[in-house]
C-alpha positions, 0 to 999 in steps of 0.5 A: 334724643334721650333727654326725656327718655329714661330707658335706652331701648335697642331701637332708640340706641340704633336711632341714636347711632344713625343720628350720630352718623348723620352728624359725622357725614354732614361735617364732611362737606364743609371740612373738605371745602376748608381743606381745599381752600387752605391748600389753595391759600398755601399755594398762593402764599408759598414763601410768605411770612404767613406760610408756617401758620397756613401749613399748621392749619392745613395739617390740622384740617388734614388730621380732622379729615382723617378722624372724620373719615374713620368715624364715618366708616364706623357709623354708616348712614341709614340704608335709606339715606344712601 
């Protein structure tokens, strides 16, 4: 958004925040899907040699979800997008 702009106006700053918010919110669905699939995979392979790696991936996905949720609360979507 700012590549060609020399000056950041308040309006441009607000638009930029809304763009960031939209990107954050758009990550939520695929991350939720990934988290659910990892959880299912862990359940189906419980006790196998791959369980430790799956648990590490599950933990990482859980942490990313927490971070994303915090960011989503800091950067709400445009009121018209709700």
